[in-house]
C-alpha positions in Angstrom: -29.5 -12.9 -35.9 -25.9 -13.8 -36.5 -25.3 -14.1 -32.7 -28.1 -16.5 -32.4 -26.7 -18.6 -35.2 -23.3 -18.5 -33.5 -24.8 -19.8 -30.2 -26.6 -22.6 -32.0 -23.3 -23.7 -33.7 -21.4 -23.4 -30.4 -23.4 -24.2 -27.3 -20.3 -23.6 -25.2 -20.4 -20.0 -26.2 -24.1 -19.8 -25.2 -23.4 -21.2 -21.8 -20.5 -18.8 -21.4 -22.7 -15.8 -22.3 -25.3 -17.0 -19.8 -22.8 -17.4 -17.0 -21.4 -13.9 -17.6 -24.8 -12.4 -17.7 -25.6 -14.0 -14.3 -22.3 -13.4 -12.7 -23.9 -12.1 -9.5 -25.4 -15.5 -8.7 -22.0 -17.1 -8.0 -19.1 -16.7 -5.6 -15.8 -15.6 -7.2 -14.4 -19.1 -7.0 -17.4 -20.8 -8.6 -17.6 -18.1 -11.3 -14.0 -18.6 -12.2 -14.3 -22.4 -12.3 -17.3 -22.1 -14.7 -15.7 -19.5 -17.0 -12.4 -21.3 -17.0 -13.9 -24.7 -18.0 -16.0 -23.0 -20.8 -13.1 -20.9 -22.2 -10.2 -23.3 -21.6 -12.1 -26.5 -22.1 -10.6 -28.0 -19.0 -11.0 -27.9 -15.2 -9.5 -25.2 -13.1 -7.4 -26.6 -10.3 -7.4 -24.0 -7.4 -6.2 -26.3 -4.6 -3.0 -27.2 -6.5 -2.6 -24.7 -9.4 0.4 -25.5 -11.7 0.1 -23.6 -14.9 0.4 -19.9 -15.5 -3.3 -19.5 -16.3 -4.3 -21.5 -13.2 -2.1 -19.5 -10.9 -3.4 -16.2 -12.2 -6.9 -17.3 -11.2 -5.6 -18.3 -7.8 -4.0 -14.9 -7.4 -7.3 -13.2 -8.3 -8.9 -14.9 -5.3 -6.2 -14.9 -2.7 -3.6 -12.2 -3.3 -5.6 -9.1 -2.6 -3.1 -6.5 -1.7 -5.0 -3.1 -1.4 -2.1 -1.4 -3.1 -2.8 -3.3 -6.3 -5.9 -1.0 -6.8 -3.5 2.0 -7.0 -1.3 0.2 -9.4 -4.0 -0.6 -12.0 -5.7 2.9 -11.8 -4.3 4.6 -14.8 -4.2 8.0 -13.0 -3.1 6.9 -9.5 -0.5 4.5 -10.9 1.5 7.4 -12.2 2.0 8.7 -8.7 3.0 5.3 -7.4 5.4 4.5 -10.2 7.0 8.0 -9.9 7.6 7.3 -6.2 9.5 4.1 -7.1 11.5 4.9 -10.2 11.1 8.7 -10.7 9.0 11.3 -12.5 11.0 11.2 -15.7 9.4 8.0 -16.8 5.8 9.2 -16.5 3.9 10.3 -19.6 2.6 13.9 -19.0 -1.1 14.1 -18.1 -3.1 16.8 -19.9 -6.3 16.5 -18.0 -8.5 14.4 -15.7 -12.3 14.3 -15.8 -15.0 12.5 -13.8 -17.5 12.4 -16.6 -17.2 12.1 -20.4 -19.3 15.3 -20.8 -16.6 17.2 -18.9 -13.8 16.6 -21.4 -12.5 19.9 -22.7 -11.3 19.2 -26.2 -10.5 22.8 -26.9 -7.7 22.7 -24.3 -6.2 19.5 -25.8 -3.4 19.7 -28.4 -3.6 18.5 -32.0 -2.5 15.0 -30.9 -3.4 13.2 -27.7 -4.6 10.0 -26.0 -7.7 9.6 -23.9 -8.1 6.7 -21.5 -10.6 5.5 -18.9 -8.8 4.9 -15.6 -10.5 1.7 -14.6 -10.8 -0.3 -17.9 -8.4 -2.8 -19.4 -7.5 -4.4 -22.7 -7.5 -1.2 -24.7 -11.3 -1.0 -24.4 -11.2 2.5 -23.0 -8.4 4.0 -25.1 -9.0 6.6 -27.8 -6.1 8.0 -29.9 -6.2 11.3 -31.7 -3.4 11.7 -34.3 -4.9 14.7 -36.0 -7.7 16.9 -34.5 -8.9 17.9 -37.9 -9.7 14.3 -38.7 -10.8 13.3 -35.2 -14.3 11.8 -34.8 -15.3 13.3 -31.5 -18.7 11.6 -31.3 -17.2 8.1 -31.9 -14.7 8.8 -29.2 -17.3 10.0 -26.7 -19.4 6.9 -27.5 -16.5 4.5 -26.9 -15.5 6.3 -23.7 -19.1 6.3 -22.4 -19.4 2.6 -23.0 -16.0 2.0 -21.2 -17.1 4.1 -18.2 -20.0 1.7 -17.6 -17.8 -1.5 -17.9 -17.1 -3.4 -14.7 -13.9 -5.4 -15.1 -14.2 -7.0 -11.7 -17.7 -8.3 -12.3 -16.8 -10.1 -15.6 -13.2 -11.3 -14.8 -13.0 -11.2 -11.0 -9.8 -9.2 -11.3 -9.9 -7.9 -7.8 -7.6 -4.9 -8.1 -10.2 -3.2 -10.4 -13.0 -3.5 -7.9 -12.5 -0.2 -6.2 -11.0 1.9 -9.0 -13.0 5.1 -9.6 -13.9 5.5 -13.3 -12.4 8.7 -14.7 -11.0 9.8 -18.0 -7.4 11.1 -18.4 -5.7 12.7 -21.4 -2.0 12.1 -22.1 0.5 13.3 -24.6 0.6 11.2 -27.8 4.1 9.9 -28.2 5.7 8.7 -31.5 9.1 7.8 -32.6 10.8 7.8 -36.1 8.5 4.9 -37.2 5.2 6.2 -35.9 3.4 4.7 -32.9 5.7 3.4 -30.2 6.4 -0.3 -29.9 5.1 -1.8 -26.7 7.5 -3.8 -24.4 5.7 -6.1 -21.9 8.0 -7.4 -19.2 7.0 -10.7 -17.4 8.1 -10.2 -13.8 8.1 -12.6 -10.9 8.8 -10.9 -7.6 11.5 -8.7 -9.0 12.9 -11.3 -11.4 12.3 -10.2 -15.0 12.3 -13.4 -17.0 11.5 -11.9 -20.5 10.0 -9.2 -22.5 7.2 -9.6 -25.1 7.7 -7.1 -27.9 4.5 -5.9 -29.7 5.2 -4.6 -33.2 3.1 -3.4 -36.2 0.2 -2.4 -34.0 -0.3 0.9 -36.0 -1.0 -1.1 -39.2 -3.6 -3.3 -37.6 -1.7 -6.6 -37.7 0.2 -6.8 -34.4 3.0 -9.4 -33.9 4.4 -10.6 -30.6 7.9 -11.9 -29.9 9.6 -12.9 -26.7 13.2 -12.0 -25.8 15.5 -12.5 -22.8 17.9 -10.0 -21.2 20.6 -10.9 -23.8 18.1 -10.2 -26.6 17.9 -13.8 -27.7 14.6 -14.9 -29.2 12.6 -17.1 -26.8 10.3 -19.5 -28.7 7.4 -19.2 -26.2 4.6 -18.7 -28.6 3.5 -19.9 -32.1 5.1 -17.0 -33.9 8.3 -17.4 -32.1 8.5 -21.2 -32.7 7.9 -20.6 -36.4 10.5 -17.8 -36.7 13.5 -18.9 -38.8 16.9 -19.6 -37.2 18.7 -16.3 -36.4 15.5 -14.2 -36.4 15.6 -11.1 -34.2 14.2 -7.6 -33.9 16.3 -4.4 -33.5 17.5 -4.2 -29.9 16.2 -0.9 -28.5 18.5 1.6 -26.8 18.1 1.4 -23.1 16.7 -2.2 -22.9 19.0 -3.0 -20.0 17.5 0.0 -18.1 14.0 -1.2 -19.0 14.7 -4.6 -17.5 16.0 -3.0 -14.3 13.0 -0.7 -14.0 10.6 -3.5 -14.4 12.4 -5.5 -11.7 12.1 -2.6 -9.3 8.4 -2.1 -10.0 7.6 -5.8 -9.5 9.5 -6.5 -6.3 7.3 -8.1 -3.7 4.6 -9.1 -6.3 4.2 -12.8 -7.2 3.6 -11.9 -10.8 3.0 -8.7 -12.7 3.5 -7.6 -16.3 5.2 -4.2 -16.5 4.5 -2.4 -19.8 6.9 0.2 -20.9 7.5 2.2 -24.1 10.8 3.2 -25.7 10.8 6.4 -27.7 14.2 6.4 -29.5 15.9 5.5 -26.2 13.6 7.5 -23.9 11.7 5.2 -21.6 8.1 5.7 -20.6 5.9 3.8 -18.1 2.7 2.3 -19.7 0.8 0.3 -17.1 1.0 -2.7 -14.8 -1.0 -5.8 -15.7 -1.6 -8.5 -13.1 -3.6 -11.0 -15.2 -2.7 -11.1 -18.9 -5.7 -12.2 -21.0 -7.3 -12.4 -17.5 -5.8 -15.8 -17.1 -7.9 -17.3 -19.9 -5.2 -17.5 -22.6 -6.2 -20.6 -24.6 -3.6 -19.7 -27.2 -0.6 -20.0 -24.8 1.5 -23.0 -25.7 1.2 -25.8 -23.2 4.9 -25.8 -22.4 4.9 -22.0 -22.0 1.9 -22.2 -19.7 3.8 -24.7 -17.5 7.1 -22.8 -17.6 5.7 -19.4 -16.6 3.5 -21.1 -14.0 6.6 -22.7 -12.4 8.0 -19.2 -11.8 5.1 -18.0 -9.7 5.7 -18.7 -6.0 2.4 -18.9 -4.1 3.9 -20.0 -0.8 3.9 -16.5 0.7 
């Protein structure tokens, strides 16, 4: 009933839901134009894209390098990344299964992470911090739902189209403060412009700040703009190496966000994200949308 009330109050959301339900009726370009206009409240310019969000949509349609499928597959990406920067940055895999029913919980340690290989946005991630308190049925339900999700159908993120849905288990990594902070590097064909640091995720109120190589705050988002003069976060050990690794992994790619973790100076690969917020980030500051867009070279 609440969803009906929401749709009555917001016809735009109703139209968006209808378009997403009938995605199979449209070509990729038409679908993206419709969803973009409904979510961003403005037209999508594909012939002459300028902003970051616009260029991400263009890349979905026209930059279809088959290797991207390997890079977004959470299992296969480990092999690819290891071949570029080395095995020591890869989080150990504890198991791989084709079906949720095959997961062998008895063989897993007291703490672990389960992920579906084809899903995005954390939808297919389950964290077990204590097996005694772990709700296995809730985990199986979440993973089962994730296994049925089709990222390509809903977002037209082409690299996900041919990823085989599987489940992997990884070691659960923590540092002296609990869950590891997430470092997301914005990379433009080997040039790493900045890193977005995600903090306080483990207490349910994540905060995001952008920093450059010199660890100076970049006021690229609302939280950054409102931060007081002189604001900073602790500079992690090994940040220069992290910038260097992100650059190596992004060489030859117009744009990719390389996500890394830092465990008290030990660096781990997280994932590669080609389309942050799927290119529908209405919260991005206008000036940031233009700035990041100007860094994506579509000529090649």
